[in-house]
C-alpha positions as CSV (number, residue, x, y, z in Angstrom):
1,M,0.0,0.1,0.1
2,T,1.4,3.4,-1.2
3,T,0.8,6.4,1.2
4,P,0.2,10.2,-1.1
5,Y,3.5,12.4,-1.3
6,P,2.6,15.4,1.3
7,P,2.1,18.5,-0.6
8,P,5.0,21.1,-1.6
9,P,6.0,23.2,1.4
10,P,4.4,27.1,0.2
11,P,7.3,29.3,-0.8
12,P,8.6,31.7,1.3
13,A,7.4,34.9,2.2
14,R,8.2,38.2,0.2
15,G,7.5,40.5,2.7
16,R,11.2,40.5,4.5
17,D,13.5,39.4,1.6
18,R,16.4,42.0,2.1
19,T,19.0,40.7,0.1
20,T,19.3,43.6,-2.2
21,L,19.5,46.3,1.2
22,W,22.0,44.2,3.1
23,G,23.8,43.8,-0.4
24,V,23.6,48.1,-1.4
25,L,24.5,49.1,2.6
26,G,27.8,46.7,3.0
27,I,28.7,48.0,-1.2
28,V,28.6,51.5,-0.1
29,L,30.0,51.0,3.7
30,G,32.7,49.0,2.6
31,L,34.0,51.7,0.1
32,I,33.6,54.5,1.8
33,C,33.5,54.1,5.8
34,C,34.4,51.3,7.3
35,G,35.1,47.7,6.0
36,I,34.0,45.8,8.5
37,F,30.5,47.3,8.4
38,G,30.7,46.1,4.3
39,I,31.7,42.3,5.4
40,V,29.4,42.3,8.4
41,F,26.4,43.3,5.8
42,G,27.5,41.3,3.0
43,Y,27.5,38.2,4.6
44,L,23.7,39.5,5.6
45,S,23.0,39.6,2.4
46,I,24.6,35.8,1.0
47,R,22.2,34.6,3.6
48,D,19.3,36.1,2.9
49,A,20.0,35.5,-0.8
50,R,20.4,32.3,0.1
51,R,17.1,31.6,1.9
52,Y,15.0,33.3,-0.7
53,G,17.2,31.9,-3.9
54,Q,18.5,35.2,-5.4
55,S,21.5,35.6,-6.2
56,P,25.0,36.4,-3.7
57,L,26.5,38.4,-6.0
58,L,26.0,42.1,-4.0
59,G,27.2,39.9,-1.1
60,Y,30.0,38.9,-2.6
61,L,31.3,42.6,-3.7
62,A,30.4,44.0,-0.3
63,I,33.1,41.4,1.1
64,A,35.3,42.2,-1.4
65,F,35.4,46.0,-1.1
66,G,35.0,46.0,3.0
67,V,38.2,43.6,3.2
68,I,40.0,46.1,0.1
69,N,39.4,48.6,2.7
70,I,40.7,47.3,5.6
71,I,43.6,46.6,3.7
72,G,44.1,50.0,2.0
73,G,43.7,51.2,5.3
74,A,45.8,49.4,7.0
75,I,48.6,49.9,4.4
76,L,48.1,53.1,4.0
77,R,48.6,53.5,8.2
78,S,51.6,51.6,8.3
79,T,53.1,54.0,5.0
80,G,52.3,57.4,6.6
81,N,50.2,58.6,4.1
82,Y,46.6,57.8,5.4
83,P,44.8,61.4,5.1
84,F,42.5,61.5,8.5
85,W,45.5,60.6,10.4
86,N,48.0,62.9,12.1
87,N,51.4,62.0,13.2
88,D,52.3,65.4,14.9
């Protein structure tokens, strides 16, 4: 005796999808001011993209720009060329 398969689960609710929001925030903050925020928001974008079946490209870009910001800032500070740091 075979039992029928249960119906498929409903698709996830579209109201809480913030993949693009997290990705854009991560890119902007990763490029302009805070690399660590770029990495955090990039992770949140990738997490939501996997959850809702979207492209995680914005999250990957946000993480990349955040890492570039952190490494670039460290290089500028170590060479003494950081524009907002007074070495008086």
